[in-house]
C-alpha positions as CSV (number, residue, x, y, z in Angstrom):
1,X,98.3,97.6,85.3
2,X,98.8,97.4,89.1
3,X,101.2,95.1,91.0
4,X,102.2,93.0,88.0
5,X,105.5,91.2,87.5
6,X,107.3,89.7,84.6
7,X,109.8,86.8,85.0
8,X,112.9,86.3,82.9
9,X,114.3,83.0,81.7
10,X,113.7,79.9,83.9
11,X,116.3,77.1,84.1
12,X,115.5,73.8,85.8
13,X,118.1,71.2,86.7
14,X,116.9,67.6,87.2
15,X,118.6,64.6,88.8
16,X,116.7,61.3,88.0
17,X,113.0,62.3,88.6
18,X,113.6,64.9,91.2
19,X,114.2,68.6,90.7
20,X,117.1,69.6,92.9
21,X,117.1,73.3,92.4
22,X,115.7,76.0,90.1
23,X,117.2,79.3,89.1
24,X,115.1,82.2,87.8
25,X,117.3,84.9,86.4
26,X,115.3,88.1,86.6
27,X,112.2,89.7,87.8
28,X,110.7,92.9,86.3
29,X,108.4,94.8,88.5
30,X,105.9,96.3,86.1
31,X,104.8,98.9,88.6
32,X,108.0,100.9,87.8
33,X,109.9,98.7,85.3
34,X,112.8,98.0,87.7
35,X,114.6,94.7,87.4
36,X,115.9,92.4,90.1
37,X,118.1,89.3,90.1
38,X,116.3,86.3,91.7
39,X,117.6,82.9,92.8
40,X,116.0,79.8,94.3
41,X,117.7,78.4,97.4
42,X,116.1,75.3,98.8
43,X,112.4,76.0,99.2
44,X,112.5,79.8,98.6
45,X,112.9,82.0,95.6
46,X,114.7,85.2,96.7
47,X,115.3,88.6,95.3
48,X,119.1,89.0,95.4
49,X,118.8,92.7,95.1
50,X,117.3,95.2,97.6
51,X,113.8,96.3,96.7
52,X,113.7,99.8,95.1
53,X,110.0,100.4,94.8
54,X,109.1,104.0,95.8
55,X,106.4,103.3,98.4
56,X,104.9,105.9,100.6
57,X,107.3,107.2,103.3
58,X,110.2,105.1,101.9
59,X,113.7,106.7,101.6
60,X,116.3,106.3,98.9
61,X,119.9,107.4,99.2
62,X,121.4,110.1,97.0
63,X,123.9,109.1,94.3
64,X,126.6,110.8,96.2
65,X,125.8,108.6,99.3
66,X,125.8,105.4,97.2
67,X,129.1,106.4,95.6
68,X,130.7,107.2,99.0
69,X,129.8,103.7,100.2
70,X,130.1,101.9,96.9
71,X,131.7,98.8,98.5
72,X,128.2,98.1,100.0
73,X,125.1,97.1,98.2
74,X,123.1,100.2,98.9
75,X,120.9,100.2,95.9
76,X,117.3,100.0,97.2
77,X,115.1,102.0,99.5
78,X,114.5,102.0,103.3
79,X,110.8,101.4,104.2
80,X,108.4,102.5,106.9
81,X,107.0,99.6,108.9
82,X,103.4,100.7,108.3
83,X,103.8,100.0,104.5
84,X,105.9,96.9,104.4
85,X,103.1,94.4,104.0
86,X,102.2,95.9,100.6
87,X,105.6,96.9,99.1
88,X,106.5,93.6,97.4
89,X,105.2,93.0,93.8
90,X,102.1,90.9,93.3
91,X,103.0,87.2,94.0
92,X,105.9,88.1,96.3
93,X,106.0,88.7,100.0
94,X,108.3,89.5,103.0
95,X,110.5,86.5,104.1
96,X,109.3,84.5,107.1
97,X,111.5,82.9,109.7
98,X,111.4,79.5,107.9
99,X,112.8,81.1,104.8
100,X,115.8,82.3,106.8
101,X,116.1,78.9,108.5
102,X,116.3,77.2,105.1
103,X,118.9,79.7,103.9
104,X,121.1,79.2,106.9
105,X,120.8,75.4,106.6
106,X,121.8,75.7,103.0
107,X,124.9,77.7,104.0
108,X,125.8,75.1,106.6
109,X,125.5,72.3,104.0
110,X,127.7,74.2,101.5
111,X,130.3,75.3,104.0
112,X,133.8,73.6,103.6
113,X,134.2,74.0,107.4
114,X,132.2,72.1,110.0
115,X,129.4,74.3,111.4
116,X,127.3,73.5,114.5
117,X,124.5,75.9,113.7
118,X,122.2,76.5,116.7
119,X,118.9,78.4,116.8
120,X,117.5,80.0,120.0
121,X,113.9,81.1,120.4
122,X,112.8,83.4,123.2
123,X,109.1,84.1,123.6
124,X,108.9,87.0,126.0
125,X,107.5,90.5,125.8
126,X,109.8,91.0,122.8
127,X,110.1,88.0,120.5
128,X,113.5,86.8,119.6
129,X,114.7,84.1,117.2
130,X,118.5,83.8,116.8
131,X,121.1,81.9,114.8
132,X,124.4,81.3,116.6
133,X,127.6,79.2,116.5
134,X,128.6,80.0,112.9
135,X,131.0,82.8,113.6
136,X,134.4,82.5,111.8
137,X,132.9,79.5,109.9
138,X,130.5,81.2,107.6
139,X,131.0,84.7,106.1
140,X,127.5,86.0,105.3
141,X,128.9,89.0,103.4
142,X,131.6,87.2,101.5
143,X,131.8,88.5,97.9
144,X,129.6,86.4,95.7
145,X,127.5,85.1,98.6
146,X,124.2,83.5,97.6
147,X,121.9,86.4,98.5
148,X,124.3,89.1,97.5
149,X,124.2,90.5,101.1
150,X,126.2,93.4,102.3
151,X,125.8,95.6,105.4
152,X,122.9,97.9,104.6
153,X,122.9,100.8,107.1
154,X,119.5,102.1,108.1
155,X,117.5,105.3,108.4
156,X,117.0,106.4,112.0
157,X,115.3,109.5,113.1
158,X,115.3,110.7,109.4
159,X,119.1,110.3,109.2
160,X,121.2,107.8,107.3
161,X,123.2,105.5,109.6
162,X,126.1,104.3,107.5
163,X,126.8,100.5,107.1
164,X,128.7,98.8,109.9
165,X,128.4,95.0,110.6
166,X,124.7,94.7,110.2
167,X,122.4,94.0,107.2
168,X,118.9,95.0,108.4
169,X,115.8,93.9,106.7
170,X,112.1,93.8,107.5
171,X,110.8,90.2,107.8
172,X,107.8,88.5,109.3
173,X,107.2,85.9,112.0
174,X,103.9,84.3,113.1
175,X,105.0,84.8,116.7
176,X,106.0,88.4,116.4
177,X,105.0,90.5,119.4
178,X,104.1,93.6,117.4
179,X,102.5,92.6,114.1
180,X,104.3,93.9,111.0
181,X,107.3,95.1,112.9
182,X,109.6,92.1,112.8
183,X,113.1,92.6,111.3
184,X,116.3,90.7,111.0
185,X,119.8,91.9,112.0
186,X,122.2,89.8,109.9
187,X,125.8,89.7,111.3
188,X,128.8,87.5,111.1
189,X,128.8,87.1,114.9
190,X,125.1,86.1,115.2
191,X,121.8,86.8,113.5
192,X,118.6,87.8,115.2
193,X,115.0,88.1,114.1
194,X,112.9,90.0,116.6
195,X,109.9,92.3,117.1
196,X,109.7,95.2,119.4
197,X,107.9,98.6,119.7
198,X,111.0,100.6,120.4
199,X,112.2,102.6,117.4
200,X,109.0,101.6,115.5
201,X,106.5,104.2,116.7
202,X,105.4,106.7,114.1
203,X,104.7,109.4,116.7
204,X,108.4,109.3,117.7
205,X,110.0,110.4,114.5
206,X,113.3,111.1,116.2
207,X,113.7,107.4,117.0
208,X,111.9,105.8,114.0
209,X,113.9,103.3,112.1
210,X,113.5,102.3,108.4
211,X,115.0,99.2,107.0
212,X,115.5,97.7,103.6
213,X,113.4,94.8,102.1
214,X,114.1,91.6,100.2
215,X,111.0,90.0,98.8
216,X,110.5,86.2,98.3
217,X,108.1,84.4,95.9
218,X,104.7,83.7,97.4
219,X,104.9,79.9,97.2
220,X,105.1,78.8,100.9
């Protein structure tokens, strides 16, 4: 069977006649049998683990590398931009900008500290969409955070760049300048979704970047 998935237990919580949230515990990707935790946050059901499907030109770390940086969530693979539109299981897709907007709005609502979240959109040669004004108010990598996020590192020029302050994931935006090449840099200082050709040209292997992937359910 190709591109099939199996869902684990489903729990719905209702208030009056309105469903306020839904939690789906696990997803099994029947392409390879690997399991992922999944969670519904506002309008989006997210994988809360990094995708680990062995797609063409994807790169996985050695166990020694994972052990060396065990404080980070480095399970999962780093993907080539040319394959990312097909790496998610059937019925799942790359996140879009609205998924991230909903996630940040949920964080603001849940934050015990007042946050004046601001979004900035720049439509120029390279498209940028940024979240700002949450620094020192929201810790995106706090232990137990909703998406189980940690700095990811990346593959650049065929070499592993160790985690720093970024979690880098491929994503998608309808306004992206270079189709299929949008990605998000998640940081506690600010977060940016952008698209650009630099570092994403297959003929320039010494500069080529590969990022991790989180899939979301295809219901938007």
